[in-house]
Short mmCIF file of the C-alpha atoms (twelve columns), coordinates in Angstrom:
data_MODEL
# 
_entry.id   MODEL 
# 
loop_
_atom_site.group_PDB 
_atom_site.id 
_atom_site.type_symbol 
_atom_site.label_atom_id 
_atom_site.label_alt_id 
_atom_site.label_comp_id 
_atom_site.label_asym_id 
_atom_site.label_seq_id 
_atom_site.Cartn_x 
_atom_site.Cartn_y 
_atom_site.Cartn_z 
_atom_site.pdbx_PDB_model_num 
ATOM 1  C CA . MET A 1  -0.320  -4.982  2.114   1 
ATOM 2  C CA . LYS A 2  -3.459  -6.590  3.643   1 
ATOM 3  C CA . TYR A 3  -5.436  -9.367  2.244   1 
ATOM 4  C CA . ARG A 4  -8.753  -9.064  -0.174  1 
ATOM 5  C CA . GLY A 5  -10.662 -12.204 -0.442  1 
ATOM 6  C CA . LEU A 6  -12.920 -13.380 -2.913  1 
ATOM 7  C CA . SER A 7  -15.412 -11.106 -2.905  1 
ATOM 8  C CA . ASP A 8  -13.373 -8.190  -2.877  1 
ATOM 9  C CA . SER A 9  -11.666 -8.787  -5.950  1 
ATOM 10 C CA . ILE A 10 -15.266 -9.048  -7.682  1 
ATOM 11 C CA . ILE A 11 -15.635 -6.291  -6.365  1 
ATOM 12 C CA . LEU A 12 -12.776 -4.159  -7.387  1 
ATOM 13 C CA . THR A 13 -12.593 -5.568  -10.806 1 
ATOM 14 C CA . VAL A 14 -16.683 -4.733  -11.775 1 
ATOM 15 C CA . ALA A 15 -15.925 -1.414  -10.611 1 
ATOM 16 C CA . GLU A 16 -12.803 -0.826  -12.320 1 
ATOM 17 C CA . SER A 17 -14.678 -2.500  -15.776 1 
ATOM 18 C CA . TYR A 18 -17.185 0.211   -15.247 1 
ATOM 19 C CA . ARG A 19 -14.984 3.037   -14.135 1 
ATOM 20 C CA . CYS A 20 -17.330 3.273   -11.016 1 
ATOM 21 C CA . VAL A 21 -16.316 5.090   -7.355  1 
ATOM 22 C CA . ILE A 22 -16.145 2.374   -4.191  1 
ATOM 23 C CA . TRP A 23 -17.042 4.338   -1.289  1 
ATOM 24 C CA . THR A 24 -16.348 2.377   1.934   1 
ATOM 25 C CA . LEU A 25 -14.705 2.202   5.516   1 
ATOM 26 C CA . ASP A 26 -13.176 -1.051  5.099   1 
ATOM 27 C CA . VAL A 27 -9.336  -0.373  6.054   1 
ATOM 28 C CA . CYS A 28 -7.910  -2.680  3.597   1 
ATOM 29 C CA . PHE A 29 -9.173  -0.304  0.495   1 
ATOM 30 C CA . GLN A 30 -7.444  2.116   1.762   1 
ATOM 31 C CA . ASN A 31 -4.837  4.273   -0.498  1 
ATOM 32 C CA . MET A 32 -5.881  2.188   -3.805  1 
ATOM 33 C CA . LYS A 33 -6.750  3.412   -7.342  1 
ATOM 34 C CA . GLY A 34 -10.470 4.855   -7.519  1 
ATOM 35 C CA . ILE A 35 -11.188 3.648   -3.472  1 
ATOM 36 C CA . LYS A 36 -12.802 6.480   -1.415  1 
ATOM 37 C CA . TYR A 37 -12.052 5.430   2.035   1 
ATOM 38 C CA . PHE A 38 -13.408 6.814   5.240   1 
ATOM 39 C CA . PRO A 39 -12.314 5.750   8.488   1 
ATOM 40 C CA . LYS A 40 -14.676 5.013   11.063  1 
ATOM 41 C CA . GLY A 41 -15.366 7.159   13.916  1 
# 
């Protein structure tokens, strides 16, 4: 698993507390619950 920094941890915590879905191109969020990951391309 890739390292996630403080800002990534805050984003995940806030999104989870509000039951939001995160849409991202950031590979460090790939295969995580509540994350919609789309590879760059």
